[in-house]
N, CA and C atoms as an extended XYZ file, in Angstrom:
279
Properties=species:S:1:pos:R:3:atomname:S:1:resname:S:1:resid:I:1 pbc="F F F"
N        43.531       15.119      -47.393 N   MET     1
C        43.355       15.366      -48.699 CA  MET     1
C        44.285       16.661      -49.150 C   MET     1
N        44.680       16.605      -50.302 N   SER     2
C        45.825       17.937      -50.702 CA  SER     2
C        44.864       18.575      -51.270 C   SER     2
N        45.637       19.809      -50.961 N   LYS     3
C        44.641       20.827      -51.294 CA  LYS     3
C        45.663       21.387      -52.059 C   LYS     3
N        44.964       22.684      -53.737 N   ILE     4
C        45.534       22.708      -54.851 CA  ILE     4
C        45.840       24.136      -54.740 C   ILE     4
N        47.892       24.320      -55.165 N   PRO     5
C        47.933       25.129      -54.764 CA  PRO     5
C        47.403       26.639      -55.856 C   PRO     5
N        47.212       28.001      -55.000 N   GLY     6
C        46.564       28.802      -55.922 CA  GLY     6
C        45.059       29.176      -55.653 C   GLY     6
N        44.468       27.721      -54.875 N   ALA     7
C        42.847       27.714      -55.301 CA  ALA     7
C        42.309       28.941      -54.137 C   ALA     7
N        41.680       29.797      -54.543 N   THR     8
C        41.286       30.530      -53.288 CA  THR     8
C        39.421       30.211      -53.149 C   THR     8
N        39.222       30.212      -51.915 N   ARG     9
C        37.994       30.233      -51.489 CA  ARG     9
C        36.854       31.211      -52.973 C   ARG     9
N        37.252       32.359      -53.091 N   SER    10
C        36.088       32.681      -54.208 CA  SER    10
C        35.891       31.758      -55.591 C   SER    10
N        37.443       31.303      -56.007 N   SER    11
C        37.101       30.344      -56.783 CA  SER    11
C        36.976       28.946      -57.101 C   SER    11
N        36.928       28.290      -55.969 N   CYS    12
C        36.286       27.127      -55.653 CA  CYS    12
C        34.658       27.139      -55.387 C   CYS    12
N        34.243       28.400      -54.650 N   GLY    13
C        33.549       28.753      -54.179 CA  GLY    13
C        32.337       28.875      -55.330 C   GLY    13
N        32.703       29.458      -56.532 N   SER    14
C        32.088       30.039      -57.844 CA  SER    14
C        31.650       28.796      -57.991 C   SER    14
N        32.526       27.734      -58.319 N   ILE    15
C        32.159       26.493      -59.488 CA  ILE    15
C        31.172       25.561      -58.282 C   ILE    15
N        31.544       25.792      -56.818 N   ARG    16
C        30.664       24.847      -56.210 CA  ARG    16
C        29.169       25.293      -56.171 C   ARG    16
N        28.868       26.988      -56.259 N   ALA    17
C        27.419       27.504      -56.566 CA  ALA    17
C        26.816       27.007      -57.510 C   ALA    17
N        28.089       27.094      -58.772 N   PHE    18
C        27.135       27.015      -59.893 CA  PHE    18
C        26.376       25.506      -59.770 C   PHE    18
N        27.371       24.415      -59.495 N   MET    19
C        27.629       22.765      -59.316 CA  MET    19
C        26.362       22.690      -58.737 C   MET    19
N        25.612       23.454      -57.603 N   ALA    20
C        24.639       22.995      -56.928 CA  ALA    20
C        23.381       23.010      -57.912 C   ALA    20
N        23.154       23.867      -58.587 N   ASP    21
C        21.994       24.089      -59.273 CA  ASP    21
C        22.093       23.372      -60.613 C   ASP    21
N        21.719       22.238      -60.904 N   PRO    22
C        21.826       21.130      -61.997 CA  PRO    22
C        21.368       21.903      -63.215 C   PRO    22
N        20.228       22.682      -63.058 N   GLN    23
C        19.921       23.618      -64.463 CA  GLN    23
C        21.158       24.659      -64.809 C   GLN    23
N        21.626       24.873      -63.735 N   ILE    24
C        22.145       26.474      -64.264 CA  ILE    24
C        23.901       25.522      -64.954 C   ILE    24
N        24.293       24.156      -64.396 N   MET    25
C        25.091       23.558      -64.863 CA  MET    25
C        24.647       23.148      -66.669 C   MET    25
N        23.652       22.987      -67.316 N   GLY    26
C        23.315       22.519      -68.132 CA  GLY    26
C        22.527       24.419      -69.382 C   GLY    26
N        22.891       25.470      -68.713 N   GLU    27
C        22.638       26.481      -69.327 CA  GLU    27
C        23.699       27.411      -69.347 C   GLU    27
N        24.499       28.014      -67.955 N   ARG    28
C        25.783       29.060      -67.895 CA  ARG    28
C        26.530       28.444      -67.766 C   ARG    28
N        27.942       28.632      -68.816 N   PRO    29
C        29.161       28.703      -67.983 CA  PRO    29
C        29.692       28.475      -66.993 C   PRO    29
N        30.238       27.231      -66.318 N   PRO    30
C        31.256       28.061      -65.246 CA  PRO    30
C        32.270       29.087      -65.700 C   PRO    30
N        32.653       29.072      -64.487 N   PRO    31
C        33.849       30.009      -64.351 CA  PRO    31
C        35.411       29.454      -64.268 C   PRO    31
N        35.875       30.341      -65.261 N   SER    32
C        37.406       29.127      -65.426 CA  SER    32
C        37.502       28.989      -64.474 C   SER    32
N        38.262       27.245      -64.716 N   PRO    33
C        38.865       26.321      -63.070 CA  PRO    33
C        40.437       27.179      -62.835 C   PRO    33
N        41.155       27.952      -63.818 N   CYS    34
C        42.230       27.907      -63.923 CA  CYS    34
C        42.673       28.937      -62.391 C   CYS    34
N        43.770       28.297      -61.534 N   VAL    35
C        44.086       29.056      -60.616 CA  VAL    35
C        45.583       29.826      -60.307 C   VAL    35
N        46.201       30.254      -61.694 N   SER    36
C        47.071       30.528      -62.157 CA  SER    36
C        48.547       29.837      -61.533 C   SER    36
N        48.423       28.772      -61.228 N   VAL    37
C        49.378       27.625      -61.539 CA  VAL    37
C        49.315       26.874      -62.484 C   VAL    37
N        50.191       27.610      -63.186 N   CYS    38
C        50.426       27.009      -64.608 CA  CYS    38
C        51.573       26.049      -64.944 C   CYS    38
N        51.432       24.527      -64.789 N   ALA    39
C        52.717       24.344      -65.129 CA  ALA    39
C        52.538       22.906      -65.610 C   ALA    39
N        52.908       22.300      -66.259 N   LEU    40
C        52.246       20.843      -66.758 CA  LEU    40
C        53.204       19.644      -66.263 C   LEU    40
N        52.227       18.393      -65.878 N   ASP    41
C        52.962       17.307      -65.306 CA  ASP    41
C        53.748       16.496      -66.464 C   ASP    41
N        53.837       15.349      -66.134 N   GLU    42
C        54.858       14.285      -67.005 CA  GLU    42
C        53.662       13.482      -68.372 C   GLU    42
N        52.252       14.178      -67.870 N   MET    43
C        51.206       13.287      -68.806 CA  MET    43
C        50.168       14.768      -69.305 C   MET    43
N        51.141       16.222      -69.413 N   ASP    44
C        50.547       17.185      -69.709 CA  ASP    44
C        49.427       17.312      -69.599 C   ASP    44
N        49.095       17.485      -67.683 N   ILE    45
C        47.725       18.232      -67.549 CA  ILE    45
C        48.459       18.813      -66.589 C   ILE    45
N        47.642       20.096      -66.149 N   CYS    46
C        48.498       21.190      -65.557 CA  CYS    46
C        48.086       20.565      -64.037 C   CYS    46
N        48.955       21.088      -63.518 N   ILE    47
C        49.203       20.876      -62.008 CA  ILE    47
C        48.146       21.696      -61.162 C   ILE    47
N        47.841       22.813      -61.917 N   GLY    48
C        46.997       24.148      -61.033 CA  GLY    48
C        45.265       23.718      -61.298 C   GLY    48
N        45.116       23.686      -62.033 N   CYS    49
C        43.651       23.323      -62.633 CA  CYS    49
C        43.413       21.680      -63.254 C   CYS    49
N        44.055       20.959      -63.459 N   HIS    50
C        44.119       19.643      -63.624 CA  HIS    50
C        43.540       19.451      -65.024 C   HIS    50
N        43.547       20.398      -65.628 N   ARG    51
C        43.028       20.633      -67.300 CA  ARG    51
C        43.812       20.151      -68.061 C   ARG    51
N        43.573       19.185      -69.401 N   SER    52
C        44.806       18.804      -69.968 CA  SER    52
C        45.342       20.160      -71.386 C   SER    52
N        46.463       19.959      -71.657 N   VAL    53
C        46.596       21.122      -72.674 CA  VAL    53
C        45.561       21.340      -73.814 C   VAL    53
N        45.020       20.231      -74.412 N   ASP    54
C        44.061       20.406      -75.176 CA  ASP    54
C        42.510       21.094      -74.409 C   ASP    54
N        42.230       20.902      -73.566 N   GLU    55
C        41.280       21.479      -72.835 CA  GLU    55
C        41.550       22.411      -72.216 C   GLU    55
N        42.554       22.954      -72.085 N   ILE    56
C        42.871       24.359      -72.082 CA  ILE    56
C        42.625       25.685      -73.278 C   ILE    56
N        43.664       24.587      -74.291 N   ALA    57
C        43.674       25.314      -75.575 CA  ALA    57
C        42.247       25.295      -76.212 C   ALA    57
N        41.042       24.599      -75.963 N   ALA    58
C        39.844       25.102      -76.048 CA  ALA    58
C        38.816       25.735      -75.590 C   ALA    58
N        39.178       25.654      -74.128 N   TRP    59
C        38.419       26.453      -73.395 CA  TRP    59
C        37.099       27.655      -73.968 C   TRP    59
N        37.896       28.445      -74.711 N   SER    60
C        37.599       29.408      -74.785 CA  SER    60
C        36.225       29.311      -75.953 C   SER    60
N        36.276       28.292      -76.869 N   GLN    61
C        35.584       28.050      -77.914 CA  GLN    61
C        34.470       26.870      -77.386 C   GLN    61
N        34.299       26.115      -76.174 N   LEU    62
C        33.706       24.925      -75.750 CA  LEU    62
C        32.132       25.588      -75.530 C   LEU    62
N        31.559       24.903      -75.650 N   SER    63
C        29.951       25.398      -74.998 CA  SER    63
C        29.820       24.953      -73.864 C   SER    63
N        29.071       25.541      -73.340 N   ALA    64
C        28.518       25.831      -71.785 CA  ALA    64
C        28.933       23.844      -70.952 C   ALA    64
N        28.011       23.090      -71.868 N   ALA    65
C        27.885       21.844      -71.499 CA  ALA    65
C        28.975       21.095      -71.326 C   ALA    65
N        29.907       21.526      -72.574 N   GLN    66
C        31.802       20.647      -72.622 CA  GLN    66
C        32.367       21.031      -71.542 C   GLN    66
N        32.073       22.667      -71.374 N   LYS    67
C        32.760       23.531      -70.245 CA  LYS    67
C        32.734       22.490      -68.528 C   LYS    67
N        31.395       22.035      -68.544 N   TRP    68
C        31.163       21.400      -67.421 CA  TRP    68
C        31.606       20.416      -67.385 C   TRP    68
N        31.778       19.382      -68.320 N   GLN    69
C        32.129       18.264      -68.994 CA  GLN    69
C        34.187       18.305      -68.313 C   GLN    69
N        34.143       19.183      -69.109 N   VAL    70
C        35.760       18.901      -68.572 CA  VAL    70
C        36.081       19.048      -67.146 C   VAL    70
N        35.190       20.290      -66.459 N   ILE    71
C        35.159       20.492      -65.103 CA  ILE    71
C        35.267       19.372      -63.794 C   ILE    71
N        33.817       18.337      -64.663 N   GLN    72
C        34.081       17.091      -64.115 CA  GLN    72
C        35.395       15.928      -64.255 C   GLN    72
N        35.948       16.039      -65.198 N   LEU    73
C        37.028       15.623      -65.994 CA  LEU    73
C        38.294       15.861      -65.250 C   LEU    73
N        38.039       17.460      -64.754 N   SER    74
C        39.547       17.554      -63.799 CA  SER    74
C        39.345       17.407      -62.622 C   SER    74
N        37.981       17.269      -61.927 N   GLN    75
C        37.850       16.879      -60.767 CA  GLN    75
C        37.950       15.314      -60.469 C   GLN    75
N        37.695       14.599      -61.408 N   ALA    76
C        38.058       12.827      -61.536 CA  ALA    76
C        39.244       12.911      -61.699 C   ALA    76
N        40.163       13.735      -62.618 N   ARG    77
C        41.785       13.503      -62.210 CA  ARG    77
C        42.136       13.383      -60.982 C   ARG    77
N        41.826       14.856      -60.344 N   VAL    78
C        41.939       14.615      -59.061 CA  VAL    78
C        41.850       13.713      -57.994 C   VAL    78
N        40.349       13.268      -58.202 N   ARG    79
C        40.319       12.466      -57.122 CA  ARG    79
C        40.634       11.507      -57.244 C   ARG    79
N        41.123       10.528      -58.378 N   ALA    80
C        42.047        9.593      -58.690 CA  ALA    80
C        43.831        9.267      -58.132 C   ALA    80
N        43.785       10.885      -57.835 N   ALA    81
C        45.114       11.097      -57.204 CA  ALA    81
C        45.455       11.597      -56.178 C   ALA    81
N        43.758       11.056      -55.137 N   GLY    82
C        43.746       11.157      -53.825 CA  GLY    82
C        43.654       12.948      -53.313 C   GLY    82
N        43.023       13.791      -54.189 N   GLY    83
C        43.170       15.375      -53.318 CA  GLY    83
C        41.868       15.944      -53.877 C   GLY    83
N        41.388       17.009      -54.316 N   TRP    84
C        40.369       17.629      -54.382 CA  TRP    84
C        40.724       18.958      -55.117 C   TRP    84
N        39.404       19.464      -56.325 N   LEU    85
C        39.777       20.053      -56.596 CA  LEU    85
C        38.871       21.278      -56.497 C   LEU    85
N        37.574       21.060      -55.865 N   ILE    86
C        36.635       21.919      -55.272 CA  ILE    86
C        36.882       21.071      -53.877 C   ILE    86
N        36.889       22.327      -53.027 N   PRO    87
C        36.991       21.716      -51.282 CA  PRO    87
C        35.661       21.292      -51.207 C   PRO    87
N        35.942       20.341      -50.497 N   PRO    88
C        34.327       20.092      -49.774 CA  PRO    88
C        34.026       21.034      -48.348 C   PRO    88
N        32.493       21.296      -48.140 N   ASP    89
C        32.024       22.110      -47.602 CA  ASP    89
C        32.931       22.286      -45.611 C   ASP    89
N        33.238       23.548      -45.753 N   GLY    90
C        33.845       23.901      -44.212 CA  GLY    90
C        34.959       23.474      -44.446 C   GLY    90
N        35.938       23.169      -45.409 N   ALA    91
C        37.827       22.930      -45.392 CA  ALA    91
C        38.117       24.310      -46.499 C   ALA    91
N        39.327       24.482      -46.239 N   GLU    92
C        40.304       25.489      -46.466 CA  GLU    92
C        40.896       25.602      -47.745 C   GLU    92
N        40.533       26.293      -48.836 N   PRO    93
C        41.709       25.821      -49.640 CA  PRO    93
C        42.874       26.485      -49.787 C   PRO    93
């Protein structure tokens, strides 16, 4: 599995901790998935956080539930490419 450049243990760990509790996911917004590797691929998807341009632009206006949906879409994009956004437990980001 590939690593995401710029991902840190704290940024990935924060999202993983939130995702461990489904009740929190419905109530509290996740931390931003931005890893400060901001460059777009040919599909206008950020190579750092794997959000679309539209998702990045809308992030500050989204509800907590919508932000969680964006996180899940980002993870799906990474998995489809054979990598991971949130490292599995024990993996080094």
